Wavefront OBJ file of the C-alpha trace (Angstrom):
o trace
v -12.948 -10.886 -31.154
v -12.368 -7.297 -32.240
v -9.147 -5.742 -31.124
v -9.784 -3.143 -28.372
v -8.886 0.413 -29.252
v -7.557 2.925 -26.784
v -7.124 6.659 -26.717
v -3.883 6.300 -24.747
v -0.815 7.650 -26.511
v 2.198 6.166 -24.666
v 4.611 7.293 -27.356
v 3.767 10.935 -26.755
v 4.119 10.913 -22.967
v 6.993 8.564 -22.269
v 8.734 10.683 -19.678
v 5.682 11.290 -17.482
v 5.472 7.903 -15.813
v 8.511 5.741 -16.513
v 9.763 4.352 -19.794
v 7.677 3.504 -22.844
v 8.013 -0.175 -21.969
v 6.710 0.586 -18.451
v 3.658 2.336 -19.855
v 2.829 -0.307 -22.459
v 3.300 -3.104 -19.904
v 1.002 -1.371 -17.431
v -1.627 -0.679 -20.056
v -1.718 -4.245 -21.376
v -1.647 -5.717 -17.855
v -4.633 -3.559 -16.874
v -6.533 -4.671 -19.972
v -5.801 -8.319 -19.215
v -6.836 -8.051 -15.557
v -10.026 -6.187 -16.452
v -10.834 -8.945 -18.993
v -10.599 -6.702 -22.041
v -8.396 -9.568 -23.153
v -9.927 -12.643 -21.438
v -8.194 -15.971 -20.820
v -7.039 -17.693 -24.034
v -7.517 -14.520 -26.099
v -4.682 -13.557 -28.410
v -2.981 -10.206 -28.048
v -2.691 -8.101 -31.219
v 0.357 -8.581 -33.427
v 3.556 -6.634 -32.804
v 2.995 -4.633 -35.968
v -0.554 -3.689 -34.957
v 0.541 -2.574 -31.466
v 3.448 -0.514 -32.778
v 0.970 1.416 -34.929
v -1.733 1.593 -32.238
v 0.565 2.887 -29.490
v 3.083 4.754 -31.654
v 6.146 2.909 -30.315
v 8.844 0.657 -31.764
v 8.763 -3.129 -31.959
v 11.563 -3.234 -29.387
v 9.262 -1.540 -26.853
v 6.415 -3.956 -27.620
v 8.707 -6.962 -27.282
v 10.015 -5.706 -23.938
v 6.439 -5.224 -22.700
v 5.439 -8.735 -23.802
v 8.534 -10.154 -22.112
v 7.539 -8.448 -18.849
v 3.968 -9.755 -19.122
v 5.407 -13.259 -19.519
v 7.538 -12.749 -16.404
v 4.399 -11.768 -14.487
v 2.673 -14.925 -15.729
v -0.058 -13.021 -17.526
v 0.635 -14.298 -21.045
v 2.449 -17.094 -22.824
v 3.602 -17.727 -26.375
v 1.999 -20.656 -28.179
v 3.263 -21.981 -31.472
v 0.855 -21.021 -34.218
v -1.256 -18.860 -31.869
v 1.020 -15.969 -30.983
v 0.857 -14.365 -27.531
v -2.076 -15.738 -25.531
v -3.559 -14.632 -22.192
v -3.179 -17.266 -19.485
v -5.894 -18.545 -17.149
v -6.463 -16.280 -14.149
v -5.638 -19.075 -11.701
v -2.202 -19.447 -13.243
v -1.408 -15.792 -13.775
v -2.777 -14.286 -10.565
v -1.646 -16.832 -7.961
v 1.555 -14.879 -7.391
v 1.191 -11.610 -9.227
v 2.599 -8.123 -9.191
v 0.395 -5.374 -7.804
v 0.851 -1.740 -6.866
v 2.124 0.183 -3.902
v 2.636 3.859 -3.059
v 5.826 2.999 -1.205
v 8.917 5.175 -1.493
v 11.003 3.818 -4.407
v 14.280 3.545 -2.492
v 12.587 1.771 0.406
v 10.926 -0.639 -2.037
v 14.343 -1.822 -3.188
v 15.430 -2.410 0.409
v 12.248 -4.401 1.115
v 12.939 -6.696 -1.818
v 16.476 -7.202 -0.524
v 15.023 -8.058 2.900
v 12.812 -10.657 1.235
v 15.778 -12.081 -0.651
v 17.841 -12.151 2.545
v 15.728 -14.925 4.064
v 15.277 -16.841 0.821
v 18.917 -16.704 -0.244
v 20.254 -17.610 3.210
v 18.333 -20.892 3.448
v 18.911 -21.575 -0.235
v 22.668 -21.288 0.264
v 22.582 -23.561 3.311
v 20.732 -26.267 1.396
v 23.095 -25.904 -1.560
v 26.055 -26.434 0.791
v 24.448 -29.619 2.108
v 23.300 -31.089 -1.185
v 25.390 -29.785 -4.075
v 27.067 -32.280 -6.370
v 30.554 -31.931 -7.834
v 29.047 -30.889 -11.166
v 26.780 -28.310 -9.497
v 29.735 -26.859 -7.591
v 31.633 -26.503 -10.846
v 28.620 -24.680 -12.330
v 28.473 -22.293 -9.352
v 32.169 -21.504 -9.673
v 31.817 -20.980 -13.413
v 28.858 -18.632 -12.831
v 30.966 -16.619 -10.375
v 33.742 -16.280 -12.956
v 31.174 -15.192 -15.554
v 30.292 -12.151 -13.409
v 33.916 -11.002 -13.258
v 34.384 -11.686 -16.971
v 31.304 -9.643 -17.898
v 32.361 -6.683 -15.765
v 35.934 -6.789 -17.122
v 34.497 -6.680 -20.646
v 32.617 -3.486 -19.778
v 29.211 -5.010 -18.993
v 27.131 -4.523 -15.855
v 27.122 -8.223 -14.896
v 23.396 -8.174 -14.108
v 22.428 -11.272 -16.082
v 25.509 -13.100 -14.813
v 24.745 -12.128 -11.202
v 21.197 -13.441 -11.528
v 22.499 -16.627 -13.175
v 24.883 -17.139 -10.232
v 22.013 -17.138 -7.744
v 19.847 -19.341 -9.969
v 22.713 -21.846 -10.219
v 22.889 -21.971 -6.431
v 19.118 -22.539 -6.297
v 19.440 -25.643 -8.479
v 22.033 -27.074 -6.103
v 19.411 -27.155 -3.313
v 17.638 -30.026 -5.132
v 14.423 -28.242 -4.170
v 12.813 -26.967 -7.364
v 10.630 -24.512 -5.438
v 13.626 -22.227 -4.922
v 14.382 -22.102 -8.641
v 10.698 -21.655 -9.484
v 10.348 -18.831 -6.952
v 13.379 -17.008 -8.303
v 11.970 -17.509 -11.786
v 8.687 -15.879 -10.747
v 10.616 -12.993 -9.197
v 12.878 -12.603 -12.228
v 11.715 -9.124 -13.244
v 12.000 -7.593 -9.781
v 15.276 -9.440 -9.127
v 16.698 -8.220 -12.423
v 15.772 -4.620 -11.615
v 17.084 -4.915 -8.045
v 20.403 -6.375 -9.176
v 20.714 -3.710 -11.869
v 20.245 -0.990 -9.251
v 22.642 -2.495 -6.730
v 25.346 -3.199 -9.296
v 25.108 0.290 -10.823
v 25.566 1.763 -7.348
v 28.478 -0.533 -6.516
v 30.199 0.121 -9.854
v 30.599 3.799 -8.939
v 33.356 2.981 -6.438
v 36.134 0.400 -6.615
v 35.893 -0.366 -2.894
v 32.195 -1.224 -3.169
v 32.796 -3.431 -6.205
v 35.552 -5.167 -4.227
v 33.187 -5.802 -1.319
v 30.651 -7.467 -3.621
v 33.332 -9.632 -5.206
v 34.527 -10.745 -1.765
v 30.966 -11.513 -0.607
v 30.244 -13.632 -3.685
v 33.558 -15.448 -3.232
v 32.798 -16.154 0.448
v 29.405 -17.580 -0.463
v 30.941 -19.775 -3.145
v 33.688 -20.967 -0.769
v 31.197 -21.927 1.952
v 29.140 -23.981 -0.483
v 32.308 -25.618 -1.779
v 33.306 -26.469 1.820
v 29.867 -28.019 2.418
v 29.400 -25.718 5.412
v 25.659 -24.867 5.671
v 26.088 -22.455 8.592
v 28.815 -20.489 6.829
v 26.858 -20.468 3.556
v 23.732 -19.216 5.327
v 25.710 -16.440 7.024
v 27.517 -15.467 3.808
v 24.270 -15.162 1.839
v 22.557 -13.258 4.672
v 25.437 -10.803 5.007
v 25.622 -10.287 1.244
v 21.955 -9.252 1.108
v 22.268 -7.149 4.261
v 25.396 -5.372 3.038
v 23.807 -4.747 -0.361
v 20.911 -2.966 1.352
v 23.299 -0.883 3.453
v 25.290 0.128 0.375
v 22.088 1.313 -1.293
v 20.942 3.211 1.777
v 24.252 5.086 1.750
v 24.140 5.772 -1.982
v 23.144 9.426 -1.585
v 20.477 11.502 -3.287
v 22.488 11.913 -6.495
v 22.163 8.186 -7.170
v 18.343 8.238 -7.155
v 17.998 10.141 -10.414
v 17.610 9.199 -14.070
v 17.512 5.489 -14.852
v 18.073 4.520 -11.207
v 15.017 6.481 -10.106
v 12.869 5.072 -12.938
v 13.882 1.511 -12.037
v 13.232 2.104 -8.340
v 9.807 3.569 -9.123
v 8.944 0.433 -11.081
v 10.022 -1.710 -8.129
v 7.867 0.397 -5.809
v 4.840 -0.988 -7.653
v 5.758 -4.602 -6.962
v 3.505 -6.341 -4.484
v 3.846 -10.076 -3.999
v 0.868 -11.951 -2.663
v -1.563 -14.806 -3.150
v -5.207 -14.764 -4.044
v -6.522 -18.362 -3.746
v -10.022 -17.301 -4.791
v -8.924 -16.278 -8.299
l 1 2 3 4 5 6 7 8 9 10 11 12 13 14 15 16 17 18 19 20 21 22 23 24 25 26 27 28 29 30 31 32 33 34 35 36 37 38 39 40 41 42 43 44 45 46 47 48 49 50 51 52 53 54 55 56 57 58 59 60 61 62 63 64 65 66 67 68 69 70 71 72 73 74 75 76 77 78 79 80 81 82 83 84 85 86 87 88 89 90 91 92 93 94 95 96 97 98 99 100 101 102 103 104 105 106 107 108 109 110 111 112 113 114 115 116 117 118 119 120 121 122 123 124 125 126 127 128 129 130 131 132 133 134 135 136 137 138 139 140 141 142 143 144 145 146 147 148 149 150 151 152 153 154 155 156 157 158 159 160 161 162 163 164 165 166 167 168 169 170 171 172 173 174 175 176 177 178 179 180 181 182 183 184 185 186 187 188 189 190 191 192 193 194 195 196 197 198 199 200 201 202 203 204 205 206 207 208 209 210 211 212 213 214 215 216 217 218 219 220 221 222 223 224 225 226 227 228 229 230 231 232 233 234 235 236 237 238 239 240 241 242 243 244 245 246 247 248 249 250 251 252 253 254 255 256 257 258 259 260 261 262 263 264 265 266 267 268
């Protein structure tokens, strides 16, 4: 099929509505959902899209990565990036909301609060010795990344995913995998806020350690409470961040999260 052309010029208006990657992701997602690119169709090459939209390959790759996280496309050997069937991509998709950006972050934390609490309780009941060692190693990875000057976002997400595997219920790991983009953005926001003050960073470290200790002790009630309090305290820390925090990159990330809407559509 002929490659669709567009008059949009994301490269020229990057600051108007989020980053370049935000704009390219939104544009391609809209084209996929409106069947400009139907199921099994191949997206244009990276080189073609860099020329069409006037952006770098890094931006295109980030947009494709986000589309994969949303389940809209997949990479097939020899075929490039291919649009997935609607049933697979839309069963649990991201939508849009006019919600206040800061409140959107808190709502995602509220969602995680219930998921992570039960996940931790199951991990405390079912974890193996090897899985406990992996959880402890993941906790150390966070501290190591921060000490080396990183933000610890990937390591924080890996810590929670490692706990999910210890539940021996693959649905938890699959759900966190589907929520990866919003979780990554949420963790990035919370960690950037907490890094501004040593006392906040210390609180997070203590909460992670308490969660790890409860799972190690095989205490489901304590693990559930530790995970619940960690999510609750994270929300409180964000709510007390102050207006100066919700500017620049933090505001752009929060605005992206405000567009997240999780839901099912069994008719698609």
